[in-house]
C-alpha positions in Angstrom: 84.9 107.4 124.6 84.5 103.8 123.6 86.5 101.5 125.9 86.9 97.7 126.0 84.8 97.7 129.2 82.0 99.6 127.5 81.6 96.9 124.9 79.1 94.1 125.3 80.8 90.9 126.5 80.0 89.1 123.2 81.5 92.0 121.1 84.6 91.9 123.3 84.9 88.1 122.7 84.3 88.4 119.0 86.8 91.2 118.7 89.5 89.1 120.4 89.2 86.5 117.6 89.6 89.0 114.7 92.5 88.0 112.4 91.9 90.5 109.5 90.9 94.2 109.7 89.3 95.6 106.5 88.3 99.2 106.1 86.7 101.5 103.5 88.8 104.5 102.6 86.9 107.7 101.9 85.1 108.6 105.1 87.0 106.1 107.2 90.8 106.4 106.5 90.1 109.9 105.2 87.5 112.5 106.1 85.7 111.7 102.8 86.8 114.9 101.0 88.6 114.6 97.7 90.7 117.5 96.6 91.2 117.9 92.8 93.6 120.3 91.2 92.8 122.0 87.9 94.9 119.3 86.3 92.7 116.6 87.8 95.4 115.5 90.3 93.8 114.1 93.5 95.0 114.4 97.0 93.6 113.1 100.3 94.5 113.5 104.0 95.2 110.3 106.0 95.5 110.2 109.8 99.0 109.5 111.1 97.3 108.0 114.2 95.5 105.5 112.0 98.8 104.8 110.3 100.7 104.1 113.5 97.8 101.9 114.7 97.9 99.9 111.5 101.6 99.4 111.9 101.1 98.2 115.5 98.3 95.9 114.5 100.4 94.3 111.7 103.3 93.8 114.0 101.0 92.0 116.4 99.8 89.6 113.7 96.7 91.3 112.5 96.3 91.3 108.7 95.0 94.6 107.3 93.3 95.7 104.1 91.0 98.0 102.3 87.9 97.6 100.1 87.1 100.9 98.3 84.7 101.8 95.6 87.2 104.3 94.2 90.5 103.7 92.7 93.1 106.4 93.7 96.8 106.7 93.3 97.0 108.4 96.7 95.1 105.5 98.4 97.2 102.9 96.7 100.4 104.7 97.7 99.2 104.9 101.3 98.2 101.3 101.5 101.4 100.0 100.0 103.6 102.2 102.3 101.8 100.7 105.3 102.2 97.1 103.8 98.5 96.3 103.6 97.8 92.6 103.0 94.7 93.3 100.9 94.2 96.3 98.6 91.0 96.3 96.6 90.3 99.7 94.9 87.6 100.6 92.4 85.3 97.9 93.7 81.7 98.8 94.6 80.9 95.1 94.8 82.3 95.0 98.3 80.5 91.9 99.4 81.9 90.0 96.4 85.4 91.2 97.4 84.9 90.0 100.9 83.8 86.6 99.7 86.9 86.4 97.4 89.2 87.3 100.4 87.5 84.7 102.6 87.9 82.0 99.9 91.5 82.9 99.1 92.8 83.4 102.7 90.6 80.8 104.5 89.9 83.4 107.2 86.2 83.0 108.1 83.9 86.1 108.2 83.5 85.8 111.9 87.3 86.5 112.3 87.1 89.6 110.1 86.4 93.2 111.3 85.2 95.9 108.9 85.0 99.6 109.3 82.6 101.5 106.9 80.8 104.8 106.8 78.1 104.6 104.1 75.3 102.5 102.8 77.6 100.7 100.2 79.4 99.2 103.2 76.4 97.8 104.9 76.4 94.3 103.2 80.0 93.8 104.4 79.3 95.2 107.8 76.4 92.7 108.3 78.6 89.7 107.2 81.7 90.2 109.2 82.4 89.2 112.8 82.9 92.8 114.0 81.3 95.8 112.4 82.4 99.4 113.2 81.7 102.9 111.9 83.2 106.3 112.6 81.0 108.7 114.6 80.0 110.7 111.4 78.9 107.6 109.4 75.5 107.4 107.8 72.9 107.1 110.6 71.6 103.8 109.1 75.0 102.3 109.8 75.3 103.8 113.3 72.1 101.9 114.3 73.4 98.6 113.0 77.1 98.2 113.8 78.7 96.5 116.8 80.9 99.5 117.6 80.4 103.2 116.9 83.9 104.7 117.1 84.1 108.1 118.9 86.3 109.7 116.2 85.1 110.8 112.8 86.4 109.4 109.6 90.0 110.5 108.8 90.5 111.5 112.4 91.9 108.3 114.0 88.7 106.2 114.0 90.6 103.1 112.8 93.2 103.6 115.5 90.5 103.5 118.1 89.3 100.1 116.8 92.9 98.8 116.7 93.5 100.0 120.3 90.4 98.0 121.3 91.6 94.9 119.4 95.1 95.1 121.0 93.5 95.3 124.4 90.9 92.5 123.7 93.7 90.2 122.5 96.0 91.0 125.4 98.6 92.5 123.0 98.4 96.1 124.1 101.4 96.0 126.4 103.6 94.2 123.8 102.6 96.7 121.1 103.7 99.6 123.3 106.9 97.8 124.4 107.8 96.9 120.8 107.2 100.6 119.7 109.6 101.8 122.4 112.2 99.3 121.2 111.5 100.2 117.5 110.8 96.5 116.7 109.5 95.6 113.2 
């Protein structure tokens, strides 16, 4: 299991400065499988552990968002229900989206973390301050990211990164305490 102590000191330090967490969707927030009915209605499975982690992170001041090559009503619903700050669907030009976000928000790339699972994510992973991938990501990514998460896509991998961020920033105990109190 990846722990804060198992990370290289420079990765821990860069992680502690992250202000925005961006992720891909299919293969990261989901297992990458898309179910289509005979009527063409799409459904996806999202991890409740990722959802809780994203809520914790947002409550502790981390901005959250997605950049996905596919537009999907299910994804848009999930992102809006979790109050994502950035929702960019149907955009394969992910590096352009990242640059738009940086320009609009003023958050520099070094203070952004990105979780991706496939080659289309590589340009963003190489540009951000922290790069991470689920354990079942394309092997080219696994060799090049800062953090290989021990969970597969759709199975809590984003939560693992959020737990590391909460610990690196010293916000872990407050996140737990706020959860027990039901704080928003």
